[in-house]
Legacy VTK file of the C-alpha trace (Angstrom):
# vtk DataFile Version 3.0
C-alpha trace
ASCII
DATASET POLYDATA
POINTS 667 float
0.000 0.000 0.000
1.269 3.445 -0.900
1.633 5.689 2.171
-0.554 8.318 0.512
-3.485 5.866 0.501
-3.096 4.909 4.169
-5.915 7.266 5.344
-8.340 5.205 3.248
-7.462 2.041 5.141
-7.523 3.278 8.709
-10.513 1.985 10.705
-13.313 4.188 11.984
-16.334 3.648 14.188
-20.065 4.053 13.695
-21.296 4.069 17.254
-19.357 1.241 18.852
-19.029 -0.813 15.673
-15.564 -0.626 14.117
-15.287 -0.581 10.325
-11.958 -1.913 9.051
-11.383 0.837 6.482
-12.964 4.035 5.193
-14.729 2.428 2.222
-18.485 1.912 2.433
-20.534 0.283 -0.308
-23.316 2.766 -0.960
-26.872 1.402 -0.871
-28.237 0.412 -4.261
-31.618 -1.115 -5.039
-31.670 -4.901 -5.294
-34.806 -5.393 -7.365
-33.433 -8.466 -9.111
-32.220 -10.062 -5.871
-35.644 -10.618 -4.338
-37.993 -13.563 -4.766
-41.771 -13.918 -4.558
-41.564 -14.359 -0.765
-39.905 -10.917 -0.575
-36.715 -12.490 0.714
-33.189 -12.276 -0.637
-32.182 -14.864 -3.241
-29.074 -17.072 -3.330
-27.830 -14.802 -6.142
-27.971 -11.867 -3.729
-25.812 -13.773 -1.268
-23.088 -14.162 -3.897
-23.443 -10.533 -4.980
-22.747 -9.252 -1.469
-20.003 -11.810 -0.806
-18.204 -10.732 -3.983
-18.041 -7.116 -2.727
-16.908 -8.211 0.749
-14.162 -10.337 -0.830
-13.119 -7.235 -2.732
-12.154 -5.465 0.487
-14.897 -2.948 1.264
-15.197 -2.123 4.970
-18.971 -1.671 5.192
-21.771 -2.848 2.929
-25.099 -1.044 3.089
-27.792 -3.061 1.356
-30.476 -1.650 -0.887
-33.900 -0.812 0.520
-35.996 -3.313 2.494
-39.698 -2.669 3.080
-40.642 -2.535 6.773
-44.306 -3.099 5.885
-46.566 -3.701 2.870
-50.045 -3.303 4.314
-50.288 0.500 4.304
-48.320 1.033 1.098
-49.135 -2.192 -0.738
-46.019 -3.232 -2.626
-45.744 -5.756 -5.403
-43.931 -8.962 -4.535
-40.317 -9.479 -5.653
-39.638 -5.733 -5.788
-37.664 -5.079 -2.582
-37.015 -7.575 0.223
-39.082 -7.272 3.413
-38.096 -8.737 6.797
-41.689 -8.661 8.084
-43.566 -10.187 5.134
-42.347 -13.790 5.436
-40.078 -13.668 8.436
-38.933 -17.296 8.597
-37.835 -17.423 4.943
-36.287 -13.972 5.125
-34.221 -14.857 8.201
-32.668 -17.904 6.544
-31.417 -15.908 3.543
-30.424 -12.940 5.698
-28.294 -15.250 7.819
-26.626 -16.611 4.683
-25.661 -13.058 3.700
-24.114 -12.119 7.038
-22.316 -15.474 7.333
-20.801 -14.952 3.864
-19.788 -11.316 4.420
-18.329 -11.395 7.926
-15.371 -13.771 7.297
-13.775 -11.030 5.169
-13.854 -8.577 8.076
-16.612 -6.607 6.358
-19.555 -5.209 8.309
-23.026 -5.046 6.768
-25.964 -2.747 7.533
-29.504 -3.411 6.333
-31.276 -0.455 4.753
-34.891 -0.134 5.918
-37.366 2.088 4.087
-40.489 3.875 5.246
-41.825 3.518 1.714
-41.911 5.269 -1.618
-44.643 7.842 -1.010
-45.253 10.178 -3.936
-42.135 8.760 -5.619
-43.803 5.366 -6.129
-43.686 4.001 -9.632
-47.032 2.427 -10.579
-45.209 -0.871 -11.181
-44.072 -0.938 -7.537
-47.554 -1.111 -6.012
-50.436 -3.580 -6.069
-52.975 -0.777 -6.350
-53.188 2.957 -6.943
-53.422 3.893 -3.257
-50.509 6.322 -3.328
-49.556 7.801 0.037
-47.810 10.952 1.254
-47.636 13.158 4.362
-50.347 15.410 2.886
-52.410 15.332 -0.276
-50.196 15.870 -3.298
-49.567 14.509 -6.777
-47.540 11.428 -7.649
-44.089 12.152 -9.083
-44.609 10.133 -12.263
-48.311 10.198 -13.120
-51.204 12.564 -12.489
-52.645 10.541 -9.618
-53.404 11.981 -6.190
-51.568 10.710 -3.122
-53.669 10.509 0.029
-52.430 11.715 3.412
-51.425 9.050 5.901
-53.306 8.978 9.195
-51.449 9.491 12.464
-52.094 5.859 13.366
-50.625 4.649 10.071
-47.401 6.589 10.651
-47.163 5.167 14.160
-47.585 1.669 12.709
-44.720 2.261 10.286
-42.525 3.354 13.209
-43.297 0.089 15.027
-42.501 -1.869 11.882
-39.084 -0.195 11.715
-38.282 -1.493 15.194
-39.552 -4.957 14.294
-37.508 -5.050 11.063
-34.353 -3.800 12.765
-34.710 -6.509 15.404
-34.899 -9.165 12.661
-31.797 -7.663 11.046
-29.967 -7.765 14.361
-31.104 -11.352 14.996
-29.606 -12.683 11.746
-26.304 -10.897 12.197
-26.532 -7.510 10.494
-24.247 -5.051 12.255
-26.597 -2.074 12.028
-29.341 -0.495 9.946
-29.666 2.512 7.693
-32.936 4.422 7.623
-34.263 5.139 4.137
-34.575 7.949 3.804
-34.430 11.677 4.221
-33.347 11.769 0.613
-34.589 11.496 -2.956
-38.150 12.527 -2.137
-39.196 9.206 -0.663
-41.971 9.055 1.951
-39.789 9.898 4.953
-38.103 12.728 3.057
-41.440 14.267 2.127
-42.443 14.317 5.810
-39.500 16.625 6.521
-40.283 19.176 3.764
-42.867 21.962 3.947
-43.435 21.489 0.211
-45.119 18.147 0.889
-46.038 18.292 4.594
-48.942 20.499 5.676
-49.994 18.249 8.561
-51.412 19.608 11.808
-50.710 16.545 13.989
-47.448 15.745 15.750
-45.810 14.849 12.406
-46.202 18.338 10.929
-45.594 21.981 11.762
-42.167 23.458 12.334
-38.891 21.724 11.518
-38.803 19.737 14.755
-42.381 18.614 14.199
-41.604 17.530 10.637
-38.651 15.559 11.998
-40.822 13.643 14.473
-41.159 10.672 12.103
-37.388 10.016 11.714
-36.865 10.794 15.407
-39.460 8.246 16.511
-37.910 5.668 14.157
-34.425 5.865 15.676
-35.799 5.947 19.207
-37.987 2.889 18.569
-35.087 0.927 17.101
-32.752 1.825 19.951
-35.410 0.823 22.475
-35.873 -2.557 20.762
-32.307 -3.381 19.742
-30.271 -1.544 22.378
-28.416 1.754 22.364
-25.268 0.156 20.936
-26.976 -1.088 17.763
-25.990 1.483 15.109
-28.680 3.375 13.218
-27.572 5.656 10.389
-29.625 7.918 8.146
-29.641 8.344 4.379
-29.675 12.135 4.262
-30.016 14.606 1.414
-28.315 17.919 2.163
-30.121 19.790 -0.624
-33.164 18.802 -2.708
-32.496 20.814 -5.911
-36.235 21.084 -6.678
-36.805 24.004 -9.049
-40.423 23.007 -9.668
-42.451 19.862 -9.200
-40.914 17.248 -11.528
-38.091 19.636 -12.458
-34.580 19.789 -11.072
-31.845 22.406 -11.335
-28.471 21.739 -12.931
-25.107 22.661 -11.367
-24.464 26.383 -11.519
-28.103 27.299 -12.102
-29.663 30.056 -9.998
-33.088 29.036 -8.712
-35.389 29.138 -5.695
-35.204 25.898 -3.734
-38.677 24.468 -3.180
-37.450 21.463 -1.228
-34.965 21.367 1.628
-32.076 23.786 1.352
-28.672 23.528 2.997
-29.420 25.812 5.951
-32.456 23.803 7.006
-30.599 20.521 6.496
-27.857 21.627 8.858
-30.421 22.458 11.529
-32.097 19.108 10.930
-28.778 17.282 11.267
-28.202 18.796 14.715
-31.613 17.620 15.891
-31.278 14.152 14.366
-27.868 13.361 15.811
-29.126 14.390 19.252
-32.076 12.050 18.719
-29.683 9.125 18.354
-28.546 8.713 14.768
-24.999 7.345 14.665
-23.964 8.591 11.201
-25.199 10.381 8.104
-24.960 8.765 4.679
-25.190 12.052 2.805
-25.984 13.064 -0.758
-28.336 15.452 -2.577
-31.378 15.428 -4.828
-34.905 14.045 -5.091
-36.861 12.301 -7.818
-37.852 15.771 -9.007
-34.122 16.356 -9.531
-33.305 12.712 -10.057
-29.890 13.155 -11.601
-28.557 14.666 -8.379
-29.234 11.450 -6.446
-28.006 9.202 -9.296
-25.232 11.280 -10.862
-24.519 10.684 -14.553
-21.191 11.340 -16.234
-22.186 14.969 -16.808
-21.371 15.758 -13.153
-17.887 16.469 -11.894
-16.285 13.838 -9.683
-16.976 14.284 -5.987
-19.937 16.537 -6.670
-21.343 16.285 -3.109
-18.125 17.322 -1.339
-18.939 21.050 -1.040
-22.259 20.140 0.592
-20.645 17.514 2.825
-18.124 20.056 4.040
-20.977 22.192 5.350
-22.627 19.203 7.029
-19.372 18.252 8.746
-19.261 21.658 10.429
-22.346 20.849 12.523
-22.081 17.086 13.087
-20.397 15.055 15.775
-21.141 11.687 14.157
-19.461 10.303 11.002
-20.447 11.590 7.569
-20.275 9.089 4.704
-20.371 10.542 1.193
-20.531 8.863 -2.209
-21.138 10.637 -5.528
-18.435 9.703 -8.065
-15.789 9.309 -5.351
-13.769 6.551 -7.038
-10.597 8.627 -7.489
-8.520 7.546 -4.454
-6.431 10.704 -4.368
-9.568 12.844 -4.263
-10.948 10.581 -1.530
-7.766 10.942 0.550
-7.901 14.734 0.218
-11.558 14.772 1.298
-10.732 12.710 4.389
-7.632 14.648 5.365
-9.270 18.033 4.891
-12.180 17.005 7.108
-14.880 17.165 4.452
-15.969 13.582 5.131
-15.299 10.707 7.522
-15.783 7.800 5.119
-15.961 7.240 1.382
-19.112 5.880 -0.200
-18.556 3.809 -3.341
-21.617 2.748 -5.303
-21.584 1.905 -8.996
-17.794 1.535 -9.027
-18.283 -1.597 -6.911
-20.727 -2.924 -9.490
-18.169 -2.300 -12.206
-15.253 -3.742 -10.251
-16.002 -5.519 -6.949
-12.243 -5.720 -6.241
-11.850 -1.933 -6.373
-10.849 -1.548 -2.701
-8.222 -4.292 -2.765
-6.763 -2.880 -5.983
-6.456 0.584 -4.425
-4.669 -0.935 -1.437
-2.245 -2.730 -3.787
-1.811 0.461 -5.839
-2.976 -1.496 -8.858
-5.077 1.363 -10.219
-4.477 0.369 -13.843
-6.395 -2.847 -13.166
-9.541 -1.066 -11.893
-12.326 -1.304 -14.449
-13.927 2.178 -14.518
-17.574 3.070 -14.074
-18.832 5.144 -17.018
-21.678 6.875 -15.163
-24.036 5.609 -17.871
-26.676 3.889 -15.662
-27.318 1.610 -18.623
-26.630 -1.735 -16.962
-27.502 -0.927 -13.354
-30.724 0.901 -14.183
-31.519 0.821 -17.883
-31.523 -2.969 -17.936
-34.122 -2.991 -15.159
-36.421 -0.908 -17.341
-36.030 -3.551 -20.045
-37.306 -6.207 -17.632
-33.897 -7.621 -16.730
-32.017 -7.687 -13.462
-29.775 -4.817 -12.547
-26.167 -5.367 -13.566
-23.431 -3.223 -15.140
-22.824 -2.104 -18.710
-19.126 -2.940 -18.563
-19.262 -5.858 -16.107
-21.776 -8.461 -17.301
-21.129 -10.601 -14.219
-22.480 -8.015 -11.786
-25.602 -9.306 -10.045
-25.409 -12.410 -12.233
-22.413 -14.026 -10.541
-23.744 -17.615 -10.241
-24.464 -18.100 -13.943
-21.759 -15.978 -15.578
-18.623 -17.520 -14.158
-15.567 -17.570 -16.413
-14.378 -21.187 -16.304
-11.022 -22.368 -17.696
-11.476 -24.206 -20.990
-10.842 -27.950 -21.042
-8.747 -27.483 -24.176
-6.815 -24.402 -25.235
-7.937 -23.099 -28.622
-6.687 -20.564 -31.127
-9.037 -17.584 -31.231
-8.927 -14.723 -33.733
-10.662 -11.428 -32.993
-11.362 -8.954 -35.789
-11.792 -5.448 -34.418
-10.532 -3.805 -31.247
-13.695 -2.026 -30.185
-15.615 -2.878 -26.989
-17.039 -6.159 -28.328
-13.727 -7.412 -29.677
-11.759 -6.373 -26.603
-14.168 -8.103 -24.231
-14.173 -11.251 -26.349
-10.363 -11.212 -26.316
-10.229 -10.676 -22.551
-12.617 -13.481 -21.695
-11.063 -15.881 -24.221
-7.610 -15.265 -22.745
-8.889 -15.699 -19.182
-10.193 -19.110 -20.205
-6.750 -20.116 -21.406
-7.089 -19.667 -25.155
-4.396 -18.247 -27.453
-5.833 -14.979 -28.769
-4.834 -12.777 -31.702
-6.668 -9.484 -32.241
-6.547 -7.539 -35.519
-7.185 -3.792 -35.347
-7.078 -1.724 -38.531
-6.375 1.547 -36.702
-3.445 2.720 -34.625
-5.196 2.051 -31.297
-7.809 -0.262 -29.849
-10.966 1.226 -28.358
-13.158 1.750 -31.392
-16.049 4.123 -30.769
-14.897 4.689 -27.177
-11.938 6.717 -28.458
-14.266 9.217 -30.093
-17.078 9.122 -27.553
-14.595 9.806 -24.755
-13.277 13.088 -26.197
-15.728 15.473 -24.440
-14.562 16.367 -20.937
-17.608 14.728 -19.365
-16.922 11.401 -21.125
-13.298 10.763 -20.165
-14.317 7.616 -18.306
-14.754 6.081 -21.766
-11.057 6.687 -22.409
-10.227 5.176 -19.017
-12.079 2.044 -20.117
-9.915 1.895 -23.249
-6.791 2.111 -21.075
-8.153 -0.647 -18.844
-8.675 -2.903 -21.846
-5.152 -2.151 -23.099
-3.848 -3.195 -19.687
-5.881 -6.407 -19.824
-4.551 -7.262 -23.275
-0.976 -6.870 -22.043
-1.569 -8.686 -18.771
-3.262 -11.625 -20.501
-0.708 -11.836 -23.340
-3.204 -11.177 -26.100
-1.387 -10.570 -29.376
-2.724 -7.225 -30.637
-1.888 -6.360 -34.242
-2.440 -2.617 -34.657
-2.672 -0.896 -38.044
-3.376 -4.298 -39.552
-6.741 -4.908 -41.227
-7.778 -8.541 -41.052
-8.207 -10.549 -44.241
-9.390 -14.079 -44.876
-5.829 -15.053 -45.793
-4.306 -13.659 -42.594
-6.976 -15.325 -40.482
-6.576 -18.705 -42.177
-2.815 -18.596 -41.660
-3.461 -18.752 -37.903
-5.690 -21.833 -38.276
-8.209 -20.588 -35.724
-10.696 -22.756 -33.894
-13.075 -19.771 -33.694
-13.235 -16.274 -35.144
-15.063 -13.329 -33.552
-15.787 -10.609 -36.108
-16.472 -7.237 -34.501
-15.868 -4.789 -37.336
-17.845 -1.983 -35.713
-19.602 0.773 -37.618
-18.973 3.966 -39.541
-20.851 7.285 -39.584
-23.576 7.850 -42.139
-22.717 10.651 -44.583
-25.895 12.519 -45.452
-25.854 14.102 -48.910
-27.258 17.642 -48.837
-27.871 19.977 -51.776
-25.480 22.918 -51.757
-23.047 21.416 -49.256
-20.136 22.862 -51.229
-21.349 26.332 -50.135
-20.520 25.906 -46.439
-18.460 23.893 -44.003
-20.132 20.444 -43.667
-18.426 17.885 -41.449
-19.160 14.621 -39.680
-19.512 14.661 -35.894
-16.508 12.334 -35.654
-14.367 14.828 -37.559
-15.314 17.631 -35.176
-14.649 15.535 -32.076
-11.253 14.423 -33.402
-10.317 18.044 -34.250
-9.982 17.113 -37.893
-12.167 20.139 -38.630
-12.568 23.363 -36.704
-15.835 24.872 -35.537
-16.600 28.554 -35.821
-19.022 30.460 -33.610
-22.378 29.319 -34.986
-22.996 25.661 -35.741
-25.943 23.484 -36.678
-25.956 19.800 -35.773
-28.183 17.646 -37.972
-29.309 14.771 -35.778
-30.550 14.900 -32.190
-29.619 11.419 -31.039
-27.111 10.849 -28.242
-24.080 11.674 -30.391
-25.625 14.916 -31.649
-26.812 16.017 -28.216
-23.546 15.241 -26.434
-21.634 16.993 -29.201
-23.951 19.981 -28.758
-23.146 20.087 -25.049
-19.436 19.670 -25.770
-19.522 22.671 -28.134
-21.791 24.740 -25.895
-19.264 24.330 -23.079
-16.782 25.938 -25.483
-19.225 28.865 -25.777
-20.327 28.014 -29.297
-23.823 28.945 -30.440
-25.450 25.597 -31.194
-28.670 24.532 -32.919
-29.846 20.918 -33.179
-32.076 19.948 -36.119
-33.946 16.684 -35.508
-36.318 14.943 -37.922
-38.227 13.134 -35.165
-40.731 14.894 -32.867
-38.144 15.020 -30.072
-34.430 14.625 -29.435
-32.845 11.516 -27.887
-35.442 9.195 -29.403
-33.275 7.438 -31.973
-30.945 4.590 -31.074
-30.745 2.905 -27.667
-32.721 4.515 -24.858
-30.826 6.465 -22.222
-31.452 5.842 -18.532
-33.939 8.521 -17.392
-31.595 10.410 -15.074
-28.994 10.706 -17.819
-31.513 11.825 -20.418
-33.094 14.422 -18.146
-29.781 15.902 -17.102
-28.576 16.097 -20.697
-31.807 17.818 -21.727
-31.581 20.271 -18.830
-27.931 21.042 -19.570
-28.711 21.734 -23.225
-31.439 24.154 -22.133
-29.169 25.761 -19.514
-26.499 26.360 -22.172
-29.035 27.827 -24.613
-28.831 25.109 -27.238
-31.713 25.648 -29.670
-33.633 22.525 -30.657
-35.703 22.379 -33.853
-37.644 19.104 -33.899
-39.932 17.645 -36.580
-37.600 19.325 -39.016
-35.924 18.273 -42.253
-32.586 19.684 -43.358
-33.170 20.632 -47.003
-30.299 22.688 -48.339
-26.951 24.130 -47.325
-26.485 27.820 -48.056
-23.597 30.225 -47.679
-25.275 31.599 -44.547
-26.380 28.339 -42.985
-29.035 25.669 -43.485
-32.556 25.706 -44.907
-34.799 23.769 -42.528
-38.383 22.673 -43.164
-40.118 22.481 -39.778
-43.693 22.604 -38.490
-43.729 26.381 -38.762
-42.519 26.313 -42.347
-39.167 26.772 -44.028
-36.486 28.988 -42.558
-32.791 29.544 -42.791
-30.789 28.768 -39.659
-27.630 30.851 -39.508
-24.468 28.757 -39.264
-20.841 28.825 -40.298
-20.373 25.111 -39.529
-22.822 22.291 -40.273
-22.266 18.980 -38.507
-23.760 15.621 -39.461
-24.751 13.326 -36.592
-27.440 11.255 -38.269
-26.279 7.848 -37.136
-23.921 4.963 -37.839
-24.015 2.007 -40.199
-22.747 -1.464 -39.370
-19.653 -2.861 -41.060
-20.050 -6.489 -42.074
-17.942 -6.996 -45.220
-15.450 -9.438 -43.726
-18.113 -11.365 -41.861
-20.060 -11.865 -45.083
-16.877 -13.171 -46.669
-16.192 -15.585 -43.795
-19.622 -16.634 -42.618
-19.784 -19.896 -44.584
-16.222 -20.969 -43.824
-17.015 -22.466 -40.432
-19.828 -22.770 -37.871
-17.459 -21.062 -35.420
-17.515 -17.609 -37.029
-19.294 -15.204 -34.691
-20.564 -11.720 -35.514
-20.453 -9.265 -32.600
-21.183 -5.704 -31.530
-21.960 -2.799 -33.823
-20.985 -4.917 -36.792
-24.297 -6.736 -36.309
-26.477 -3.843 -35.269
-25.488 -0.405 -33.983
-26.585 -0.310 -30.339
-24.561 0.845 -27.344
-21.492 0.005 -25.265
-23.354 -2.424 -23.020
-24.655 -4.454 -25.953
-21.203 -4.646 -27.530
-19.411 -5.704 -24.347
-22.083 -8.208 -23.391
-21.971 -9.757 -26.879
-18.243 -10.290 -26.572
-18.518 -11.603 -23.028
-21.282 -14.146 -23.590
-19.895 -15.716 -26.752
-16.311 -15.921 -25.496
-17.426 -17.393 -22.172
-18.883 -20.414 -23.940
-16.331 -21.214 -26.664
LINES 1 668
667 0 1 2 3 4 5 6 7 8 9 10 11 12 13 14 15 16 17 18 19 20 21 22 23 24 25 26 27 28 29 30 31 32 33 34 35 36 37 38 39 40 41 42 43 44 45 46 47 48 49 50 51 52 53 54 55 56 57 58 59 60 61 62 63 64 65 66 67 68 69 70 71 72 73 74 75 76 77 78 79 80 81 82 83 84 85 86 87 88 89 90 91 92 93 94 95 96 97 98 99 100 101 102 103 104 105 106 107 108 109 110 111 112 113 114 115 116 117 118 119 120 121 122 123 124 125 126 127 128 129 130 131 132 133 134 135 136 137 138 139 140 141 142 143 144 145 146 147 148 149 150 151 152 153 154 155 156 157 158 159 160 161 162 163 164 165 166 167 168 169 170 171 172 173 174 175 176 177 178 179 180 181 182 183 184 185 186 187 188 189 190 191 192 193 194 195 196 197 198 199 200 201 202 203 204 205 206 207 208 209 210 211 212 213 214 215 216 217 218 219 220 221 222 223 224 225 226 227 228 229 230 231 232 233 234 235 236 237 238 239 240 241 242 243 244 245 246 247 248 249 250 251 252 253 254 255 256 257 258 259 260 261 262 263 264 265 266 267 268 269 270 271 272 273 274 275 276 277 278 279 280 281 282 283 284 285 286 287 288 289 290 291 292 293 294 295 296 297 298 299 300 301 302 303 304 305 306 307 308 309 310 311 312 313 314 315 316 317 318 319 320 321 322 323 324 325 326 327 328 329 330 331 332 333 334 335 336 337 338 339 340 341 342 343 344 345 346 347 348 349 350 351 352 353 354 355 356 357 358 359 360 361 362 363 364 365 366 367 368 369 370 371 372 373 374 375 376 377 378 379 380 381 382 383 384 385 386 387 388 389 390 391 392 393 394 395 396 397 398 399 400 401 402 403 404 405 406 407 408 409 410 411 412 413 414 415 416 417 418 419 420 421 422 423 424 425 426 427 428 429 430 431 432 433 434 435 436 437 438 439 440 441 442 443 444 445 446 447 448 449 450 451 452 453 454 455 456 457 458 459 460 461 462 463 464 465 466 467 468 469 470 471 472 473 474 475 476 477 478 479 480 481 482 483 484 485 486 487 488 489 490 491 492 493 494 495 496 497 498 499 500 501 502 503 504 505 506 507 508 509 510 511 512 513 514 515 516 517 518 519 520 521 522 523 524 525 526 527 528 529 530 531 532 533 534 535 536 537 538 539 540 541 542 543 544 545 546 547 548 549 550 551 552 553 554 555 556 557 558 559 560 561 562 563 564 565 566 567 568 569 570 571 572 573 574 575 576 577 578 579 580 581 582 583 584 585 586 587 588 589 590 591 592 593 594 595 596 597 598 599 600 601 602 603 604 605 606 607 608 609 610 611 612 613 614 615 616 617 618 619 620 621 622 623 624 625 626 627 628 629 630 631 632 633 634 635 636 637 638 639 640 641 642 643 644 645 646 647 648 649 650 651 652 653 654 655 656 657 658 659 660 661 662 663 664 665 666
């Protein structure tokens, strides 16, 4: 261990429970790790054990319902200690028995419920609940106000659930949550709480619910049983269902920093042993689930203010995977422990690798939310875009091959690199052909904007894997049938990738017309006014990239809205990108056809008729077309010719990596 990383590996205490290092696995929903009895599954046991084996000091689970009679939840959504106690206890005990041998502590997260943030798919009926009458976050359905007796019942259920957690070996509990606009959070905000009973009124009255929860748990489980609170320092609600982006001036409708600091003083005196702090609500969802468009460590300025008024530890996540930044935050007193969330999905061995100073071997999180969240929306279990084994550990193991084979990979993009990595791990001899001067494929271009540099880190990680696993990489060498046959391969993975579509426009000789790739690679310069034809992800991220350089940008999109072509973005990423484009004054012309290039710009035919959009640079971002020439040449040579990634169908990074992983794992 490097001396500079020593502060990350010194123990600390939450109450009287000692945590072996400063790394805490942030709580993340475990929707795919719950069965129809609302208990954890054997897959969940392996998921948590994998992170404990990787060195993290404390694991905080995702949310567990404390009750499902008042807010009637669908089965197999979140686990619940009180729904089927005997089954739940058996699986809970398996988790703690698997985690503890590694010296890792584990806290169970207990939730008061979803409240107005409930997705319709989470509930058995439409009986939405809240502190006071309000509207559901997602749909125009009214939420009824809970009765005093119902709130008191939920408090009792917290104590009951915490006792079950304690019984099966959990080391503490986290209360979910004064964050993200969930039920408990709404009780603390005047925006959603107009109650006149003991759970409403001034700040102390609005804090009665979380105060009663911690007091009930301590009374049932003992004063030494740690209870921590998921705590949002600032809500960032600009309007209902509308958040504010970094740097935006707005009037906070939710809980602002000053009130949060007062609340923290009251809550720690009530008995909370630590704060697991962040920011945001479902109205400003991207703050609570930060995409790549945020800076690293984006909660640290808020955490620094919280630390000034707290006596108990403050744990902070929020893109904190840079160990040097984490050390600085600890040593400067901004935080007491480092929360790591999605980075532990991407690489469960992250903590051990930091301790060994093996940073080059850490697979980076891209901040894309595509595997951990987007896949859930597709009906799958939560996983990771760049780590297909995450949450799927039991049935995605990489097993050494019984016989070593010769494998040829065509194309060094994400699909080809992953296929090469997995093939080499299984003991095969792997040769990879890459026509360009570097591997990485589309990642090399997509990672050029400042907010996408994690893509470039992934390329570097793959380069490291190729070297470590002795994969022969032939750069600047296009593959041919003759070259492949010379190697006498047992299997060939063809991942030729894609190339940008060149739209032909009348009059394009009259102005500067370039492909998005050319602009990103600085093969063409951009003047002050530019029009981007195509409002998919590439066009929109390029627009943001140029707007950050103070260019005047217009997007022309043929569809009724931007970001509707290609693979769907996770909601928090899409909403933040949209809000950033608006904040940086990017003009969007939808339902519009680019008709002709002129010396002054572009003639556009939109709903309001034809008009000329002024521009001195016109950029084409209309999509990509698969390359499949070599595959078509090879496809009948052998049954062991496999077509992967964008060469089959242009999708996204997750699809490419998962293609390469799954095929290589079984050859």
